[in-house]
matplotlib code that plots the C-alpha trace (Angstrom):
import matplotlib.pyplot as plt

x = [-17.2, -19.6, -22.9, -25.9, -27.9, -31.1, -32.7, -33.0, -34.1, -36.7, -38.0, -38.3, -40.1, -42.5, -43.2, -43.9, -46.3, -48.1, -48.4, -49.6, -52.2, -53.5, -53.7, -55.6, -58.1, -58.6, -59.0, -61.8, -63.7, -63.6, -65.8, -64.5, -63.0, -62.7, -59.5, -58.8, -59.3, -56.8, -54.3, -54.5, -54.1, -50.9, -49.7, -50.3, -48.4, -45.5, -45.4, -45.3, -42.3, -40.4, -41.1, -39.8, -36.6, -35.9, -36.5, -34.2, -31.5, -31.9, -31.6, -28.5, -26.9, -27.6, -26.2, -23.0, -22.7, -22.8, -20.3, -18.0, -17.9, -16.1, -12.6, -13.3, -10.9, -11.6, -12.6, -15.3, -16.6, -17.0, -19.4]
y = [22.9, 20.0, 20.1, 20.5, 17.4, 18.8, 15.3, 15.2, 18.8, 18.2, 15.1, 17.0, 19.9, 17.5, 15.7, 18.9, 20.0, 16.7, 17.0, 20.6, 19.7, 16.9, 19.2, 21.7, 19.0, 17.8, 21.4, 22.0, 19.0, 20.3, 22.6, 26.2, 27.5, 24.0, 22.8, 20.5, 23.3, 25.5, 22.6, 22.0, 25.7, 25.7, 22.6, 24.4, 27.4, 25.3, 23.4, 26.8, 28.0, 24.7, 25.0, 28.6, 27.5, 24.5, 26.5, 29.3, 26.8, 25.2, 28.6, 29.4, 26.1, 26.6, 30.1, 28.9, 26.1, 28.8, 31.0, 28.1, 27.4, 30.7, 31.6, 34.2, 35.1, 33.0, 36.0, 36.9, 33.3, 32.8, 35.7]
z = [-60.0, -59.8, -61.7, -59.3, -58.7, -60.1, -60.2, -56.4, -56.2, -58.9, -57.2, -53.9, -55.5, -57.3, -54.0, -52.1, -54.9, -54.6, -50.8, -51.2, -53.8, -51.5, -48.6, -50.7, -51.8, -48.3, -47.0, -49.5, -48.0, -44.4, -42.5, -42.7, -39.4, -38.0, -36.4, -39.3, -41.8, -39.9, -39.6, -43.4, -44.0, -41.9, -43.9, -47.2, -46.0, -44.8, -48.1, -49.9, -47.7, -48.3, -52.0, -52.0, -50.2, -52.5, -55.7, -54.4, -53.6, -57.0, -58.7, -56.6, -57.5, -61.2, -61.0, -59.3, -61.9, -64.7, -62.9, -62.3, -66.1, -66.7, -65.9, -63.2, -60.4, -57.3, -55.2, -57.7, -58.2, -54.5, -54.0]

ax = plt.figure().add_subplot(projection="3d")
ax.plot(x, y, z, "-o")
ax.set_aspect("equal")
plt.show()
């Protein structure tokens, strides 16, 4: 089994964290309950969901890489 390309995943995760932090900072500088405030709140939530998906995929790839290193029957390794 190929090793996961964690470099790309890590760069993506880092970039999402940067975008989320920027949105948090801009959100603090806006009027509460304004349209811009709510748009930035939505952006922060979306970044959080994307981050959750990427980290879950990264953990899954790492898990499969570990499982692939062992001589397990194919039917077990594919689960």
